[in-house]
N, C-alpha and C positions, 0 to 999 in steps of 0.2 A: 484610331489606327493601330493595327496590331504591330507591336515592336518585335515579335518573334521572327527570326531569320528562317526562311524556308530553305531546306536543303534539297538540292537537285542532283539526280544521278543521270548521266548521259549514256545512252546505248549507241555504240558506234561500230557494231559488227552484226552481221546477219547469222553468225554462228548460234546454234541452239543452246550452247552451254559455254561457260568460261567467262573470264573477265571482260566486261563491256557488253555482254549479251543481255537480252531482255530477261531471260531466266535469272541471271546473276543480279540484275537490277531489282527485280521483284523480291528476291531473297534478301538483298541489302535493305530495301525499303521496309520489309516486314520486320527485320531484326533491329533497325535503328530509327533515327529521327527523320528519314527522308519522307517528303510528302509530294514529290514531283519527279516524274521520269520523262526525259526528253529522248525521243528516238531520232537520230540523225537522218535527215531527209535523203542523204546520199546512200544510206544503207540499202542493200538489196532486200528482196522479200525474205522474211524470217519464217523458216519452216521448222515447226516444232515436232520433235520425235516422241515426246511424252507430255502429259499434262503440265501446264505451267503452274507455279506456286499460286495458291489461292490468296485472295486479297481479303484482309481482315481489318483494314484501317482506312482513314481518309487518305486519298491519293489522287493525283492528277497525272494522266498519261497523255503526253503530246506525241502523236504518232508520226508526224512529218510526212504524211500521205504514203506511208509504207504499208505493205500487205503482210499480215500474219496468217500463215496457213497451218491448219491442223492436219494437213496431208491426208484427209479423209480417214484419219485414225484416232484423232483426239478432239475433245472439247477444248476450246481455246482459252476462255477466261471464266473463272468462277469467283463471284463476289459474295463473301459470307457476311460481311458487315462493313460499316463505314459509309462515308460520302465519297463517291468515286466519280471523277469526270474523265471521259475519254474523248480526245479530240483528233481529227484528221487521221483516220486509220481505216484500213479495210480488213475485215475479218472474213477469211475464206476457207472453204473446205473443212469446216469443223464438223464433228459428229458426236452425238451423244447417244449411247445405246443403253436402253433399260435392261435390267437383269431379267432372266427368264424366271417364270413362276415354277413352283414345285408342288407336288401332291395335289394337283387340281386347282391351284390358285392361278390367277391371271399374271401376266408379265408386267413388270414395272414400266412406267413411262420413261421414254428417253427425252429429257428436257434440255433445251437450249444448246444446240450444237456449237454455236459460236460464243454465246454468253448466257451464263446461268446466274441469276440474281437471287440468292437465297434470302438475303436480308440487306437492309441499307437503302441508300438513295443513290441512283446512278444517273448522270447526265451525259448524253452523247451529242457531240457536235461534229458534223461532217464525217460521220462513221458510216461505212458501207458494209453490207452483209452479202456475200456471194457464195452460192453453192454449199450452204450449210444444211445439215440434216439432223433430225431427231427421230430415232427409231425405237419403238417400244419393244420390250422383251416378249418372247413367246409364252403362251400359257402352259402351265405344267400339266403333266399327264396324271390322271387319277387312276391308280392301279387297283387297290382294294381297301376295305376297311371304311371307317367313317371319317368324313372330312370334318374337322373340328374348327370352330371359329376361334382364332387366336386373340381377338380383341385389339389388334393393331389397326389404327385408322390413320390414313394419310390425308393431309389437307393441302390443297394446292389453290391458293388464293389468287394467283395470277398477278400481273402488274397492276397495282392499285391506281397509279396516276401516270400519265404520260405528258411531259412538258415538251413542246416543240416550237421551234422558231417559225417554221413555215406551215405548221399544222398538217404535215404529211410525213408518214413513216413508210418507208419501202424496205422490206427485208425479203430474203429468200426463205422458203419453207424450213422451219426448224431452227431458225437463227437465234431467237431470244426467248428465254422463259424466266418468269419471276415466280417465286414461291411466297415470299412475305416481305416484299420490298417495293420500291417505286423507282421508275425510270423517267428521266427527262431526255427528250430527243430533240 
């Protein structure tokens, strides 16, 4: 049995910023020893005005059946590393926009409007995805001269494993993207 005490931070406001907000809780978790965030089920929908802090560590988020909205302007959650579990939450109206290409190159992919898993392991339990989008960037215009190959290669491995309790995953288009991680749903 693990003797270590788990620290919990409680979210008790739907405000986008400030003490008790989800943004504040994610900042505190990243800076300290917190490994669990509980969102009060009586909290109204959380509407984010800018991207939330990225997750780089082991963390459990208990959503209390609250909705987090990207307001059709922001990607909602980015996981860069760690083992992350998200429970009882709705991620809605998230958007990821790929950058436009330049000098004849193609536009970048818009990956995971609600959730981008760059690396790590992610478990989702009773998480819904509503009205999320991933929009690729536009191709660049080639004006004149020679197009040189820059040697940059991007790899997108996708989600390697999906663990699910009911063997069914239902998401809206553009909701989740994985680059080099795994997700359990």
